[in-house]
C-alpha positions in Angstrom: 0.0 0.0 0.0 1.4 3.4 -0.9 2.4 5.4 2.2 2.8 2.5 4.5 5.9 1.3 6.5 6.3 -2.4 6.2 8.0 -4.1 9.2 9.0 -7.7 9.1 9.3 -9.1 12.6 12.2 -11.5 12.0 14.6 -9.4 10.0 17.2 -11.0 7.8 17.5 -8.6 4.9 16.8 -4.9 4.7 15.9 -3.0 1.5 15.1 0.7 1.1 13.1 2.3 -1.7 9.7 3.4 -2.8 6.6 1.3 -3.1 7.2 0.8 -6.8 10.8 -0.3 -6.5 9.7 -3.8 -6.0 12.4 -4.3 -3.4 15.0 -4.3 -6.1 17.6 -2.1 -4.5 20.6 -3.6 -2.8 20.4 -4.2 0.9 22.1 -1.6 3.1 24.5 -2.4 6.0 23.6 -4.6 8.9 23.3 -1.9 11.5 19.7 -1.2 10.8 18.9 -4.9 10.8 20.4 -5.4 14.2 18.4 -2.4 15.5 15.1 -3.7 14.3 15.4 -7.3 15.4 12.8 -8.2 17.9 11.2 -4.7 17.9 7.7 -3.9 17.1 6.3 -0.4 16.4 2.7 0.2 17.2 0.6 1.6 14.5 0.5 5.4 14.7 0.8 8.4 12.4 4.4 9.4 11.9 4.4 13.1 13.0 7.0 15.2 14.7 5.9 13.8 18.1 6.8 10.3 16.8 10.4 11.1 15.9 11.7 10.8 19.6 10.1 7.3 19.8 12.1 6.2 16.8 15.3 7.8 18.1 14.6 6.0 21.5 14.5 2.7 19.6 18.1 3.3 18.5 17.7 5.0 15.1 19.9 7.9 14.3 18.4 11.2 13.2 19.5 10.6 9.6 17.8 7.2 9.6 14.6 8.7 11.1 14.7 11.3 8.4 15.0 8.6 5.7 12.2 6.6 7.2 9.8 9.5 7.5 11.1 11.5 4.6 9.0 12.4 1.5 8.7 9.5 -0.9 10.6 7.0 1.1 9.1 3.7 2.2 11.0 1.1 4.2 10.7 -2.6 3.2 12.1 -5.1 5.8 12.2 -8.6 4.4 12.0 -12.0 6.1 11.1 -15.5 4.9 9.4 -16.2 8.2 6.8 -13.6 9.0 5.5 -10.3 7.7 3.8 -7.8 10.0 2.3 -4.9 8.1 1.9 -2.1 10.5 -0.7 0.5 9.9 1.9 3.3 10.2 0.8 6.1 8.0 3.4 8.6 6.7 2.4 12.2 7.5 0.9 12.8 4.1 -0.3 9.4 3.1 -3.6 10.5 1.6 -2.1 13.4 -0.3 -1.0 13.2 -3.9 2.6 14.0 -4.9 2.7 16.7 -7.5 5.8 17.3 -9.5 6.2 20.9 -10.6 9.0 21.3 -13.2 10.7 24.6 -14.2 10.8 23.6 -17.9 12.7 26.7 -19.0 15.4 25.9 -16.4 15.8 22.3 -17.5 15.6 23.4 -21.2 18.5 25.8 -21.0 20.6 23.5 -18.8 20.2 20.7 -21.3 20.7 23.0 -24.3 24.2 24.1 -23.1 25.2 20.7 -21.7 24.4 18.8 -24.9 24.8 21.6 -27.5 26.9 19.4 -29.9 24.4 16.6 -30.1 22.7 16.3 -33.5 20.5 13.9 -35.4 21.9 11.8 -38.2 20.8 14.4 -40.7 22.4 17.3 -38.7 19.4 18.7 -36.7 20.3 19.9 -33.2 18.8 17.5 -30.6 20.8 18.1 -27.4 18.1 20.1 -25.6 15.5 17.5 -26.4 17.8 14.6 -25.3 18.8 16.3 -22.0 15.3 17.5 -21.2 13.7 14.1 -21.4 16.7 12.3 -19.9 16.2 14.6 -16.9 12.4 14.2 -16.8 12.7 10.4 -16.9 15.0 10.5 -13.9 12.5 12.7 -12.0 9.6 10.4 -12.7 11.7 7.3 -11.7 13.1 8.9 -8.6 10.1 10.8 -7.2 7.2 8.7 -8.6 4.7 11.6 -8.7 0.9 11.2 -9.1 0.8 14.3 -11.4 3.4 16.3 -13.4 3.2 20.0 -14.6 6.0 21.5 -16.7 6.0 25.3 -17.2 7.7 27.3 -19.9 8.3 31.1 -20.5 7.1 33.1 -23.5 9.0 36.3 -22.9 9.3 38.5 -19.8 6.4 39.7 -17.8 5.2 43.2 -18.8 4.5 43.9 -15.1 8.1 43.4 -14.2 9.4 45.1 -17.4 7.4 48.2 -16.4 8.9 48.1 -12.9 12.4 47.6 -14.1 13.1 48.1 -17.9 16.4 46.3 -17.6 14.8 43.2 -16.0 16.8 40.2 -17.2 18.6 42.6 -19.6 21.9 40.8 -19.7 20.4 37.8 -21.4 20.2 39.7 -24.6 24.0 39.7 -24.7 24.5 36.0 -24.2 25.7 34.2 -27.3 23.1 31.6 -27.9 21.6 30.1 -31.0 18.1 31.1 -30.1 16.6 29.7 -33.3 17.9 26.2 -32.4 16.8 26.6 -28.8 13.2 27.6 -29.8 13.0 24.9 -32.4 13.9 22.3 -29.9 11.6 23.8 -27.3 8.7 23.4 -29.7 9.6 19.7 -30.2 9.9 19.2 -26.5 6.4 20.6 -25.9 5.0 18.4 -28.8 6.6 15.3 -27.3 5.3 16.2 -23.8 1.8 16.2 -25.3 2.3 12.8 -26.9 3.4 11.4 -23.5 0.4 13.1 -21.8 2.6 15.3 -19.6 0.8 18.5 -18.6 2.6 21.6 -19.7 2.0 25.3 -19.4 2.9 27.7 -22.2 1.2 31.0 -22.8 1.5 30.9 -26.6 -0.9 33.8 -27.2 0.6 35.9 -24.3 -2.9 36.2 -22.8 -1.5 36.6 -19.3 1.3 38.7 -17.7 2.8 35.5 -16.2 6.3 34.0 -16.8 6.9 30.3 -16.4 8.0 30.7 -12.7 4.7 32.5 -12.0 2.6 29.7 -13.3 4.4 27.2 -11.0 3.9 29.6 -8.1 0.2 29.8 -9.0 -0.1 26.0 -8.9 1.8 25.8 -5.6 -0.2 28.6 -3.9 -3.7 28.3 -5.4 -4.2 24.8 -6.7 -2.0 22.2 -4.8 -1.4 23.9 -1.5 -2.9 21.0 0.4 -0.9 18.3 -1.5 2.7 17.2 -1.4 4.8 18.9 -3.9 8.4 18.7 -5.3 9.4 21.7 -7.4 12.3 21.0 -9.8 14.5 24.1 -10.4 17.8 25.7 -9.5 16.2 29.2 -9.3 16.6 30.5 -5.7 13.5 32.7 -6.0 11.4 29.6 -5.4 12.7 29.2 -1.9 9.9 31.6 -0.7 7.4 28.8 -1.6 8.9 26.3 0.8 6.4 24.8 3.2 5.9 21.5 5.0 4.1 20.3 1.8 6.6 21.7 -0.7 10.2 20.9 -1.2 12.6 22.1 -4.0 15.0 19.8 -5.8 18.0 21.6 -7.3 19.1 19.4 -10.3 22.4 21.2 -10.7 23.5 20.3 -7.2 21.4 17.1 -6.7 20.1 18.8 -3.6 16.8 18.8 -1.9 15.8 22.1 -0.3 13.5 22.1 2.7 12.3 24.6 5.2 14.7 23.2 7.8 17.8 23.4 5.7 17.2 26.6 3.6 19.2 28.8 5.9 22.1 26.4 6.0 22.2 26.3 2.2 21.5 29.9 1.3 22.0 32.0 4.4 18.3 32.8 5.0 15.1 31.1 6.0 12.4 30.5 3.4 10.2 33.3 4.8 13.1 35.7 4.5 13.8 35.0 0.8 12.1 38.1 -0.6 13.6 40.5 1.9 17.1 39.0 1.6 17.1 39.0 -2.2 15.6 42.5 -2.3 18.5 43.8 -0.3 21.4 41.9 -1.9 19.9 41.9 -5.4 19.5 39.1 -7.9 22.1 39.2 -10.6 20.5 36.4 -12.6 17.5 38.6 -13.2 19.4 41.9 -13.2 17.6 43.2 -10.1 19.9 45.6 -8.3 19.8 45.5 -4.5 20.4 48.1 -1.8 23.7 50.1 -2.3 26.3 49.1 0.2 24.5 46.0 1.5 25.9 42.5 0.8 25.0 39.1 2.3 26.7 39.7 5.7 24.9 43.0 6.4 21.6 41.7 5.0 21.8 38.8 7.4 22.5 41.1 10.3 19.5 43.3 9.4 17.2 40.3 9.3 18.6 39.1 12.6 17.8 42.4 14.2 14.3 42.7 12.8 12.3 43.1 9.7 13.4 45.1 6.7 10.8 47.9 7.3 12.4 48.6 10.7 15.8 49.0 9.0 14.5 51.3 6.3 12.6 53.5 8.8 15.8 54.0 10.8 18.1 54.5 7.7 19.1 57.9 6.5 19.2 56.6 2.9 15.7 57.4 1.5 16.5 55.4 -1.7 16.1 52.2 0.3 12.3 52.5 0.6 11.9 53.0 -3.2 14.2 50.0 -4.0 12.4 47.8 -1.5 8.9 48.6 -2.9 10.2 47.9 -6.4 12.1 44.7 -5.6 9.3 43.3 -3.5 7.0 43.4 -6.5 9.7 41.9 -8.7 10.6 39.0 -6.5 7.6 38.2 -4.3 5.7 35.4 -6.0 2.9 35.6 -3.5 2.4 39.3 -4.3 2.5 38.6 -8.0 -0.1 35.9 -7.9 -2.3 37.9 -5.6 -2.2 41.1 -7.7 -2.4 39.3 -11.1 -5.3 36.9 -10.9 -5.7 34.3 -13.7 -8.9 33.9 -15.6 -7.6 30.7 -17.2 -4.4 28.7 -16.9 -2.9 28.2 -20.4 -2.3 24.5 -19.7 -2.1 21.8 -22.3 -3.4 18.4 -21.2 -3.7 15.7 -23.7 -6.1 12.8 -23.3 -4.4 10.2 -25.5 -1.0 8.6 -25.1 0.5 8.8 -28.7 3.5 6.6 -28.4 3.8 5.9 -32.1 4.0 9.6 -32.9 6.5 9.9 -30.1 8.6 7.1 -31.6 8.6 8.9 -35.0 10.1 12.0 -33.5 12.6 10.0 -31.6 13.8 8.3 -34.8 13.8 11.7 -36.6 16.1 13.2 -33.9 18.2 10.1 -33.5 17.1 9.5 -29.9 17.3 5.7 -29.9 17.6 5.4 -26.1 14.1 6.8 -25.8 12.6 3.9 -27.7 13.3 1.3 -25.0 10.7 -0.1 -22.6 12.8 1.0 -19.7 12.6 4.7 -20.8 8.9 4.7 -21.6 7.8 2.8 -18.5 7.5 5.7 -16.0 5.6 7.8 -18.5 3.0 5.1 -19.0 2.8 4.3 -15.3 2.0 8.0 -14.6 -1.3 7.5 -16.5 -1.7 3.7 -15.9 -1.2 3.1 -19.6 
């Protein structure tokens, strides 16, 4: 059963994995086996209050984290007896929603595999890298639903606030024709595999790709489990007990409890911190004379409004108001309501059409049963 911890009373082998792994992963070391022998955990929900009980049984905090962590189920195997305990993981009845920053993965793949071409010379690196990554996310996280979001230019709201918003990107030497052609193929292939994707082709909204993901996290799936795939630090403000962020560039899971350790600020401080130090990736200038160390000190001493009120530099207030609107995804979604989400959801799994494109772009590895399996499993094909 998804979301259950399986405990085998007489333990001889220990396997870790998710419920769909079919116990195929190699057994880990014997320390855990020895700890579990002869012990029986009573059925209860695994909440924060339960963690001390597991620690009291001899588990380390790391092991407890793995047992109760998002998407991890423990299988303890024995040929003698199986006791299935009704231990529900915190969010057992919730779906796992995978939110993918498609633009982020697209550009990363485009640069990483820029020399890859089909047999007849068509660039295919972005397509290859994108689906290779997506396959890994489906296999690793086993989501119930997937939503991939793409950009179609910069938000006019942000451009009005800051005309040079993301201005440096104009000067980057990139074959944009190749990038856009491959992006179009990627979206076409996503549709064939019945993967939901969001792309505002007609520019009917003022949203960028990131804003659509924020909208889904804030308005649509706030009560579900979510993993957001992106290396964009702006998303840290969305972290909750239900939402985690996976940074594919660092193979790192970002949570509320490790955000400060990784970035120097708590998730709820994201907007204030970035507003002060600036965001070079989006060409958003921060407060003059304030870097990470001073920004951290200001946040430790109180909120940013208190610092601005006490400061003699009147420019700070103007910069804060502008940067808050540029960076704060909650503000953006609240002040720019959507009439309709430009989402593409296909009803039919068109594997034959998908195969034709794979052959056209010389993507032979995508034609295997191993590759297509998680895409079919997502829709019980």
